[in-house]
N, C-alpha and C positions, 0 to 999 in steps of 0.2 A: 478517529472513529473507533468505536468499540465493536467487538464481534457480536453479532446478533443472531439469535436462533429464530430467524424469520422464515416464513413460508408463504407461498402464494397458492392458497388452497384451490382457487378456481381454475388453476392452470396446470396442475400436474397431470400425468398421463392417465390417472384413473378417471379423470373427468373428460367426457366427450366434448370436443370443440366443434363448433359449427363449421361446415365445409365452406371454403372460400374459393370462389371462382375467379377467373382471370380475364383480363382484356389488355391488349398491348397498345401503347402509344409511343410516338417518337419525341425526343427532346431536341433542344437546339444543337447539341453536339452529336446527334444521331444515335445516342445510346438508347437501348430498349428499356422502357419502364414497364414493370410487370404490376399492373394494378389488380390486386386479387379480390378486393371487396366490391360488391355491387351495391353498396349503400349509396354511393353517389354516381351521377352520370358523368360520362366523358364528353366534353364539348370542345371541339377544335384542338384535340390532343391534350386538354387540361382537365383536371378534376374539379367538378363543381362542389366544392367542400361545404359551402353554405346553402346549397340546394335551392338557389333562387333562379335557376334556369339560364344563367349567363355566367361568363367567366369574369370575375372581379380581378383587379390587379394582383392581389395577393395569391390568387390561384394560377396566375400566368407565369410559367417558368421562363418565358422569353424576356421578362422584365428584370431590371436590376433588383438585387435583394433589398437594398435600402427602400426602394419604392414599394415593394411587396410588404415589408415590415410596417411601414407607416400606414398603408391602406388597411392592414389587418388591425392595427392598434385603434384606428378610427372607428372600427366596427365593434370593438369589444366593450362590454359593460365593466364596471369597476370590479364586480365579483369575478368575472372571467379573467381579468387582469391579475387579481390576487391569486386566483386559482393556478395561474401559470407559475407562480413562485412556490407553490405547495409541493412538498416532496414526501408523500406518505410512505411509511415503511410498515409492511404488513406481515403478519404471521398467522398460521393456521389456528382457527378456533376448533379444537379437536372434536367437539360435539356438533359442529356446524357444517360438516363436509357436504351433506346432501343439499344444504341451502346455500352453498358457496359462501359461507360466512367466514370472515377473518376478524382478527383482533389487532388493533393498533394501540398499544399502551393502555389496554383495558377497555377500549372503546370498540363496540361491535360495529362493524361496517363491512364493506365488500369492495373488491377491486372495481367491479362494474359501477358501483355507486360513486366511488371517488373519481373515476373517469367521467361519469356523467355530470359531475359537478365542475369539471374542467381542470383537474390536476395536470400540472405541467410535466411532472416527473413521476417515476415509480421506482422505489427501491425493491428490487425483485429478490427472489429467494431460491434455494437449491432445487434443482430438477433432477429426476432420475436419469435422463438421457439428453443428449444434444437435441434430438428431434422434439422432445417434450418442450424444451426451452423455446425453440424456434416457433413451434406451433402456438405456444402460449403468448409469445410476443405478438404474433400476427393477430391473435384474438383480441388482445388489448388494443392494438391499433385499429382494429375494425370497430370496436366500441367507440374509440375516440372519433373515428370518421363519422359516426352517427350523431355526434353532438352538434349543437347549433352552427358552429363555425368549422367543425372538422379538424381541430388542431391536434396534430400527433403528439405523442409523449416521448420524452427522453427516458430510456430505461437505464438505470444505474445499478452498479454492484460495488460492494465493498471487497477489496482484494482478498480479505481473509476467508471469504465464504466459498470460493471455488464453485461459483454458481453453475457454470455451463459445462462442467465435466471436460474442461479443456486440458491442453498440454501442461503438465506440472513441470515447473522450471525453478531450480534453486530454491526449494522450500516454499513455493507459492510466491507471496509478495515480499519475502525476506530481503529487503534492500541491502542489508549488510553483506549477505552472501553475494549478491549480484555486484555490489561495489567492490568486493574482493577480487573479482576477475581482472581488475586493472585494465580493462579492454573496452573502450567506448563503442567500438563496432559491435562487439558481442551484446552490450547493453541495448544498442539500437535494434539489433535483430530480435532480441527477446521481446521487446515491446512491440515490434512489428508483428510478431507471432500473435501476441495477445490482441492486438488491434484486429487482425484478420479474423481471429476466432470469435471475438465478441461481436463484430459487425455481422458475421455470417449467422450468428445465433440471435440477432435482433437486439443486441445490447449496444449502448452508445457511449456510456460514461463510466469511467473508472474512478471511484472515490479513493484516489491515491495517485502517486506513491506517497508513503510517509516520508516527508522531506525534513523533519526535525533532525538536527544534529544530536549526537549523543556525547555530551562532554562530561557526563558523570557515569562511571562504570555501573552504578546501581540502577540506572534508569530502567523502569519496568519494560518499556517497549524498545529497548536498544536493538534487538535483532531486526526490527522493522525499519531501522534508520540507515542512512548511507555511511555512518561513522562519525568521526569527530573533525574531519578535515573539510572545512567549508570551501576551500579553493578547488579541491577535487569534486566535491558535491555540486558545485556550480556547473562544472563541465558534465558531470553525470546526468544532472537534470535537463541539461540541454539535449543530450543524446536521447534520453527517455522521451522528451517532448517531441523531438523530430521523428523518432521511431513510431510514436503513437498517433500524433496529429498530422505529421508531415510538415513541409515548409509553410503551407497555408491550409486552412480548413477546407475540406471538399467532401464530396459524396462518399469517398472511401475512408475518410478520417474517423477516428474515435476521439472522444473528449477526455481530457485529464483534469484532475482536481487535487493537486498536491496539498498536503496537510502537515501540521496545523499551525498556521502563521500566528504569532511571530517566532515559533519554535519552542516546543515544550519538552525538549530533552535535557533540561537543566533544572528540574524541580529538586527541592532539598531532600536529602536522605533516601533517594530512590523512589519517591512517591510518584503517583501518576494522577493527572487531573481527571481521568475517567473514573477513578474509584468512588467519586461522590455521586455518580449518576446512574440511574436506571438499572440498578441491580448488578452492576459490574462487580466482580470479585473484590471484596473489601479486606483490608488488613485485619489482624486480630484485635480484639477488644483492647482499648487503651492506646491504640496507635492512631495518630492523626492521619485521616484519609487523604489529605492533600496539602501541599504547601505552595507558596508563590514561586514563580520562576526566579532563579538566582542571577539571571543576566542583568548587567548594569548598563548605564548609559554609554559606557565604553565598549562593552562586549556584545551588546544586543545585535550590532550589525554583522558580527560573525555568524550569528544564528539566522539572520536574514538571507545570507549569501546563497544558499541552495535554492530558496524561493526566487531570488533574483535570476538565477540561471533558467528556471522554468518560465518566468515572466518574459525574459529577453528572447526566449525561443517561441513565445506565443501561446503559453498555456491558456486554455479557455476559462478555467475556474481556479479558485484557491479556496481552501477550507479554513475557516476560523476555528479557534479552539473552544473548550469549555471555559468555565470562569476561572482561568488561571492567567495571571498577569505578572510581568516583572515587578519585583518589590519596589522599584523606584517610581512606579506609577500606580501601584495597587490601590492606594487610598484616594486617588483622584476620582471624582465623580464622573468625569468624562473619559475614563480610561479606555472604554470600548471605542469611542470616537478617535482617540489618539492612535490606537492600534490599527484601526481599519481605514480611517480617513487620512490622518497625518502620515502614518508609516507606509501602509500598503498602497493606498491610492496616491499619496503625495510623494514620499521619498523613493518608492520603488516604481512608481508610475504604472501600476496595474489598472487596466481599464475593463477587465472582464468580469465574470460572475463570481460573487463570493457566496459560498455555501456554508451555512451554519452546521456545526457538528451536531450529532443526533441528540435532540432534547435540549440543546444549548440555545434556546430562544432568549433574546435579550430585550430590554426596553428600547434598545437602539437598533432593533432589527432593520429598520428602514434604511439606515446608512450602509447596510451591507451590500445593497445594490445587487441582489441576486435571489437565491432560493433559500427557503427556511424549512426545516424538517418537520413537517406536520401535515395534517389533513386540510382539505380545502376550507371547511367550515371553521376549523381551529384558526387558520390564518386570517380568515375574513373577520371572525369575532375579535381576534386580537387587534386588528387594525381599527375596528370600530370603537373598541374599548379604550385604547391608548391614544389614538390619533397622534402618534409620534411623527407622522409623516404626512405628505400630501400626495395628490394623484400624480404630480409631475415626477416625484421620485419613484413612484410605482411604475410609471411609464418608462423611466430610464432602466429600471430593473427588467421589466418585461421585454423591452427592446433588445437588451443583451441576450436574453433567453431565446426569443424568437429568431434573432439573427443566427444563432447557433443551429437551430432546427432547420432553417432555410439552407444554410451552408452544407449541412449534412444531407440535404436532399429529401428530408422526411416529408415535406408537404407534397412532393411529387411522387414519392414511393416509399412508404414506411415499412413495407413487407419484405420478408426474407423467404428463401427457398429451403425448407427443412431438409430435403435430400442433399442439396449442395452443402448445407451446414454440416451434415454428417461426413461429407467428404473432406471438408476443410479442417474441422476440429480434431486435434490430436492425430494429424496425418504424419506420414513417415518423415516428410521434410521438417516439420515442426519438432518431431521427436529428436531428429539429428541436431537441431539447434539447442534443444534442451540438454542433450548429452554433452555437447560442447561447453555450454555454460556451467553445468554441474561440475565438470572436471577442472575448468579454469579457475574456479573459486577455491579449490583446495590449497592450503598453505602449509609448507614445511617450516617448522620453527627450529628443529634440531635434527641432525642426522649423523651422530657419532658412529663411526664404524661402517658407514654406508649401508645401514640396514634397510633403507628405502631406496630403490625397490627391494623387496624381500629377495635374498639370494636364492637361486634355484637349488633344488635338491635338499633344502633344509626342512626340518619337521617343525611346523608352526602350530602353536596352541592358540586357539581362539577362545580366550579365557572367560568372556562374558557369560558363557553358557553354564558356568560352574560356580559353586559357592567359593568364597575366599579360601577356605581350607583345602577343598578339592583342587582348586586351580593351583595352589602351591604344590600339592603332591604331583600333579600332572606335569608341572613345569620342569621337574627334574628329568623327565624323559623327552623333553622337547628342546629344540635349538633356539627358538624365538617364541615369545609370547606377545600377542596383540591384545590390548586392553582398551576399552572405551572409558574415557574419563568424563564423568558427568558431575554436575554440581548443583547445590542449592543456590540458584542464581536467577530467580525472578519469574521463570516460566513454569508454572505448575508447582514449583518448589520454592516457597517463600519463607524465610526465617528472619526474625527481627530481633534486634538488640536495642532495647529502649524504643526510640521512635524510628530507628533507621534500619533499612534492609541490610542484611549481611550475606556474604557469599562464601562458600567453601565446597570442597569436594565431598561428594556423598560418602557416608561412613562405610558402607559396604564396598564401594569402589576403592577407598583408601586401604581397607583391609586386604582386598584382592591384590592390589599393587604391591603392598609390603610383603605379603606371603610369597609372591613370585620373586621379588627382589632378593629375599633370603636365600633362594636357590642359586643365585648367580646367573640365571637365564636372562639374556638381553630382553628388554621391554621396548615395544613400539606402542606408544600411547596415542590414541585418537581423541584429541581434545574437542569435545562436542560443544561448539559455540552456538547453540540454538537459543540461548538466553543471553545472560550478561557475561562479560569477561571476568570469570572468577579466578582468584589467585591459585596458582599451582606450584608453589615453591619446591615441595618434595618431588613432584613429577619432573620439574625442570632440572633438578639435581641428579635424580636417579634413573630416569628413563633414558634409554640410549637414543631414541628417535621420537619426535613429536610431530604429529600431523593434525592440523586444524580442519574440522569438518563442520559444515553448517546445516546438516540435515538436508543437503541439496539432492533432489531426486531427479531422475529422468526415466523415461520409458524406452524400452528397446523397440524392436519391431512389434507390430500389433499382436497381442496375445502373449507377449513375454512379460515377465515380472519386472518391476522397477528395481533399480539397484538399491543398496543400503547406504545411500548418501553420497555416492560418487567416489568415496575413498578406497574401496577395494581395487579399483582399476589403477589407482596411483600406487598402491602397495605392490601390485602385480607387475608394474612397469609398463603397462599398456599405454599410460598417459604420463607425461612429465608435469609435475606441479608448477604452476606459474602464478598462483594467487599471492596477494599481499594482505596483511592485516590492515584494517581501517580503524581499529581501536587499539589502544595500549592495553596490555595485560598486566595487572598490578602484581607486585611482589607479596602484598599482604593487605588485610583489611585496614591496618593502621595507615598504610599508604593511601588507601582510598579515602579514609576519613580526613586525611590531611589535605587532600587536593581541593580545588575550588570547582563547584559543580558547573560553572559557566565557562570554564577555560579548556581549550584543547592542549594536549602535549604536556601536561603538568604533573603527571604522577612522579613523585619523588622530588619535586621542586621545593625550594625554600620559598618563604613568603615574598622575599625580594625578587626572586625569579618569576614567581607568578605575577607580580606587579609589572615586570618587564613584558610578559606576554600580553597582559591586559592593555598596557600602554600602547604597544605596537598595533593591536587591533583597533584601539580608539583612534589612532592616527591614520588608519587605513593602510597600514604596512603589513607585509607577511609576518606572522608571529614566529619567533624562534622555536625550532622544533627539537633542539638537542640539549635542553637544559635539565631535563628530568632523568630519572633512572628507573624506568619500568622494567618488569621482568622480560617481556618481549615487546618489540616495537613495530617491526615490519614483517619479518619472516624472510625466507630465502627463496629467490626465484630459481627453480631447478632443484637438483638433488642435494647439494651441499658439497663436501661434508662440512660440518661446523659443530661447535659446542654450544651454539645458541648465542654467540657474541656477534656473529657476522650479520650485517644488515643489507637488505636489498630495498632501496627506497622506491616507492611507487613511481611508475612512469607510464602513463596511459598510452595505449597504442591506438 
């Protein structure tokens, strides 16, 4: 998924939303269902969604879900079925606010119009407050209730967008930071927080997490990934799925959609498949915007493994990628069928919904068996034009989608309580979990002289506030200097050499470090791994202590400011660092260029050693992890001391 500047104009706080009244009915488990809309009648404790004056099987919560699904399918027209697979993504048309107009990839439309045509999903957009979000979701569901069959919508968000003003945890959806906690219970608790906050806000589906492994240090989206270790990522995604969906889907669950199968973290030269689509930031002129995946028929299964973890734990959906394929199948005409039918459905046994990435509609969309990112008319016209499928396949897709909606309880009550949402979202309990996660992901790489935690009574220079020359002058009168180390490493700062991304420490940062080093003042370096793992050979040699930070934030008690990434509390000694690296840090760009983009643990390996890693993966064996020579490999659990040579191998708790 790419970050989208989407907006839901009809639903922000500046627009008045129609009042929704309530009526209460009981369900089989004696739970209270709050039916807020008066669009439909309540008959025998059930909602008359198709307004025919009686309760049909699909409207009766007392019946098995399978029976309800089949009854509803039998009543749907072909257009209504195709509408359920449509997933419009809408943004504000700036001059259309009064008319509730929005724009979807240049097409003028509106939320209400898409709902009236029977859209099954809606990609929502940022809201000023939690209450605005909850009220907007209620309004959309009320519109859906007024359609012929009254089918509710699944509301989805992209993790990048922070839609609902919820608790910020470890840099948003930065999986690399959460993975660094090395604590599966923390992972589960974090996703349980997001589940509770999303459902309270009226949101049901998370278009994430990013599950692609990052086996090339140059990969543009490395910070969104779980790292390069597929065996760990398998367990990580099981914890994520259990925390978010539960052991089984139910009325309190939220839906996951890990992305982008079969794993796009191994494109050549650090390119990203997103760069060729929909205005995503493109590389400079003359640089190829995208390359095939470098995974081979031996190594592809290493990249599948994190998805297998989510699938084995019951993930509801999986997202397919843009038009990027492994080189060994790229030229095959049926490559999409191979990826989705042979690999995902066949070898991994996935039976759920497949969601196309945004704008990545293919001639084989029918075999995806799920939702496709477009408007209702767009999806219907595409089906009529290509006729690549038949109604049986569409029925199979819609059956999966409707089953999810029934399991979430949306047909019986799609509404949320805005006041309760305000109490749940960003509450003190969730802030405490965010704080715990943010500190657990901090990683010590080096701690010569036991500078971390900072000794009491020492005069500390926080050098980033000063120019390199001024920082050097001030360092002479201080006992310790703390310096943030940032790099040109893919996130906002992209540098290319020929066709390939290159990574190095920012020039100003280098000058600041060297000016301080000349004074002899000990340096504590904060290595900002918010993008790619860039080489820091000078820092590794001359800094006395190195702490990795991922830009992980937490909020204190309500009203307090958030911390600066969690690392100040590590330096103060308030928290002990327990995180581990999930990617190798290279010694140089030459080492990066020499590695294979599709292999883990291969920085500094010879070609023969790389072949050994690939062969082990191809045989289904754990690959050797100690053949290479990266600058840093795991980090230290605890304070040290060390000169950067000691390893603390990950061991999930």
